[in-house]
N, C-alpha and C positions, 0 to 999 in steps of 0.2 A: 621906750628905748632910752639908755643912759647917755646923757650928752658928754661929750669928751670935755674935761675941765683941765686947765693949765697944761701939763705935759702927758696927760693920759692919751694912750693910743686907742684906735678902734680898728677892728680888722674889716676890710672891705672885700666881700666876696666877688670874684670875677670868674668863677668856674663855669658859668653858662655862656660866656662870651667868646672871644677869639681863643684859639688854642695856640699857645706859645710853648713850644717844646725844646728843651736843652738836652745835653747829654745824660745829665744825672736826674733831671726832674721836669715836670711840667707845671707851668705857672697857673695858680688857682686864685690869687688875690694878693692884697698888700696891707701893710698897716700904715695909719696915718694920724697925726696928731694936729689939733687946731693951732697949736703954738709952734711946734717943732717941724711940721710938715710930714713928708713920707718917712716911714721908718724902715720896713723891710719887705722884701718880696716873700710870699709864702707859696711853696712848691710842693707837689706831690711826687714823692720818689718814684722813678719809672719802674723799678724792680720790686720794691716791698709794698708800694701803694700806700706808704705812710707819708706824713707830712713833715716839713721842715722849714726853717727860716733861712733866707740868704741876705746880703747886704741890701742896702735900699737904692742902689742905683738901678736904671732901668734894664741893665744888661747882666745884674747880679744873679748867678745860678749856684755859687759856691755854699755848700753847707755851713751854717753858722750855729745850728742848734742839733741836739739829738733827734731821732725820729719820734713822731707823736701820732696818736689815734686820729686827731681832729686838726684842722688848720688853725683853730682858735688855740689850742694847747701849744702849737709850735710858736705862734704869735706871742702868747703869754711867756713862754720860756725865754724868747728872744729879748723881751722888754722886761724880764724879771717880775712878772705879776702885773705890770702897769698897763692893763688892757680893759677898755670898757665893753659894753655888749656889742656884738657884731653888728654891722650896718647891711642892709640889704644889697643885692647886687645891682650895679649900674647896669641897666639892660641895653644890649645893642639895638640898632635900627630894627624895626618890624619885619623888614625883608631879609635881614642879615641873621645867619645862624652859626653857631659854633660847631654844631653836628650835622653831618651830611644827611641822616635820615630825617632830621627834624626839617630841613630845607625841602626835601622832596615830599614829606607830608604837606607842607604848606602850599608847594606848587600843585600837588594833586588836588587839594581843596580849593585853592583861589586861582589856579592857572598860572602860567609862566614857565620859565626856564630856569634850571638851577645852574649856576656858574661858580666855579671855584675862584676864590680870591686868596692870593699868597703874597705875602710882604716879607722879604728878607731883610733883616737889620744890616746896615752897611758895615758896622765894625764887629759885632758879635757873631753874625751869621745865623742868629736865631730866626726862626720863621713863625709867622703869625698866619694861620689858616682859618678862613671862614667861607661860608657858602651863602651866596647872594641869590634870591629869587627875583628875576626880571620879567616884567610883562612883556608882552610882544610889542606893545607901543613903546616901551622904554628901549628895546632893542633897535627899533628903527631910529628913535631919537639920537641914539649914540653913533649912528653912521656918519661918517664925514661927507662933506659935499662931493667929493671926487667919487667916493664909494657910490653915493646916491645916483650921481649922473651915470655912473658905469652900469649900476643896476637897472635904471630906467631904459638904457640903450638895449641891453640884453634882454630885459623882460618884454620890450616892445616887439622884439624880433621873435621871441617865443610866442607872444600873444597873436601876432599876425599869422604864424605858422598854424597855430591851434584853430584859428578862425577859418583858414583855408581848408584845414582838414574837416571842420564842421560843415563847410560848403560841399565837400566832396562825399562825406559819409552820411549826412543827414538825409532822410528820404526826400525832403522838399527843399534842402539846401539852407534851412534857417536853423537859428540857435534853438527855437522853441521845441523842435523835435530832434535835437541832437542827443547823443548818449549821455546820461546823467553824469559820468565820471569826467567826461571831456567839458560839459558845461560847467562843472564845478571847478576844474582847472582854469578855464578861461575866466570866470567870475573872480576867482582868487587872484589870477595874475593882474587883472585890470584893477582891483582894489589895492594891491601892492604898488602898482605904478602910480596911481593916484596918491597914495599916502606919501611916497618917496617925492613926487613932484611937488606936493604941498610943503613937504619939509624943506626941500631944497629951495623954495621960493621965499621962505621966512628967513 
């Protein structure tokens, strides 16, 4: 890779990260110089699917160049040819994805729940959308103390009712000979109560 020298700009690909979409284009990357800092946002035109450069501020989406076939060409036009070789994309966290289908594929392979993460810029109104895969343990960790206490209270009541049901429906009144589905429900409920109680005590 060619290192940026003096005021040479490099194109930084961000197309696989967060999706930031404006009225005219979708953010795919930016240019940067070691000496001058950030140069311009590079966007993909929503209608033509071609690329153009906008101003360098974080909210700039206004077209500053003609449309080009590649993001590098748009960056080169903006900087009048003063562009080094493209840099690889800065990757998002391993459990965060720019595309919904990638998040669901990860969740299917590794387990967990897909949650949509949206951030709206306070001044421009532009939205950043990504999809985060959270494991069951992470979901429990995020519950607040009040929610955990409420869960334990409700789950304990449900657990007690299920145990009574086992006593009435099992041939000998024991868990051992209860229906498999009911045994599984009681076991899962008890596991949830124990995890929540442990989290609450920390």
